[in-house]
C-alpha positions in Angstrom: 0.0 0.0 0.0 1.3 3.4 -0.9 1.6 6.2 1.6 -1.2 8.7 1.6 1.1 11.6 0.8 2.2 10.1 -2.5 -1.5 9.9 -3.6 -2.0 13.7 -3.1 -1.1 16.0 -5.9 2.0 18.1 -5.4 1.4 21.6 -4.0 2.4 24.4 -6.3 5.3 26.5 -5.2 4.4 29.7 -3.5 5.0 32.8 -5.6 7.8 35.1 -4.6 6.9 38.3 -2.8 8.1 40.3 -5.8 5.8 38.3 -8.2 2.8 38.8 -5.8 3.5 42.5 -5.7 3.8 42.7 -9.5 0.5 40.8 -9.9 -1.2 43.1 -7.4 -0.1 46.2 -9.2 -1.0 44.7 -12.6 -4.5 43.8 -11.3 -5.1 47.4 -10.3 -3.8 48.6 -13.7 -0.7 50.2 -12.2 -2.6 52.2 -9.6 -0.6 51.8 -6.4 -3.1 53.8 -4.4 -5.9 51.5 -5.3 -3.7 48.5 -4.5 -3.0 49.8 -1.0 -6.7 50.6 -0.4 -7.6 47.0 -1.4 -4.9 45.6 0.9 -6.2 47.7 3.8 -9.8 46.6 3.2 -8.6 43.0 3.2 -6.7 43.5 6.4 -9.8 45.1 8.0 -12.0 42.2 6.9 -9.6 39.6 8.2 -9.3 41.3 11.6 -13.1 41.3 11.8 -13.1 37.6 11.0 -10.4 37.0 13.7 -12.4 38.9 16.3 -15.5 36.7 15.5 -13.4 33.6 15.8 -12.0 34.7 19.2 -15.5 35.2 20.5 -16.6 31.8 19.5 -13.5 29.8 20.4 -12.5 28.7 23.8 -8.9 28.1 24.9 -9.7 24.5 25.7 -10.6 24.0 22.0 -7.1 25.1 20.9 -5.2 23.6 23.8 -4.3 27.0 25.3 -3.4 28.8 22.1 -5.0 32.2 21.5 -5.0 34.2 18.4 -3.4 37.7 18.2 -4.0 40.7 16.1 -0.4 41.6 16.1 2.7 39.8 14.7 5.0 38.6 17.4 
């Protein structure tokens, strides 16, 4: 019997930060201001989702781990 990992398709390589940046600017037709506004809106949305998750999740569920809004 083959290992389960071998049956799964290979994950694509993560794009480089420079490639992601170029794609973001290209998506916004070269408008860096619009790109930053989109990123800030995404950040705001994800923080709201994190706050909702914190309210509904106990520390026992995550074995003591708690989420944080800031990078450590």
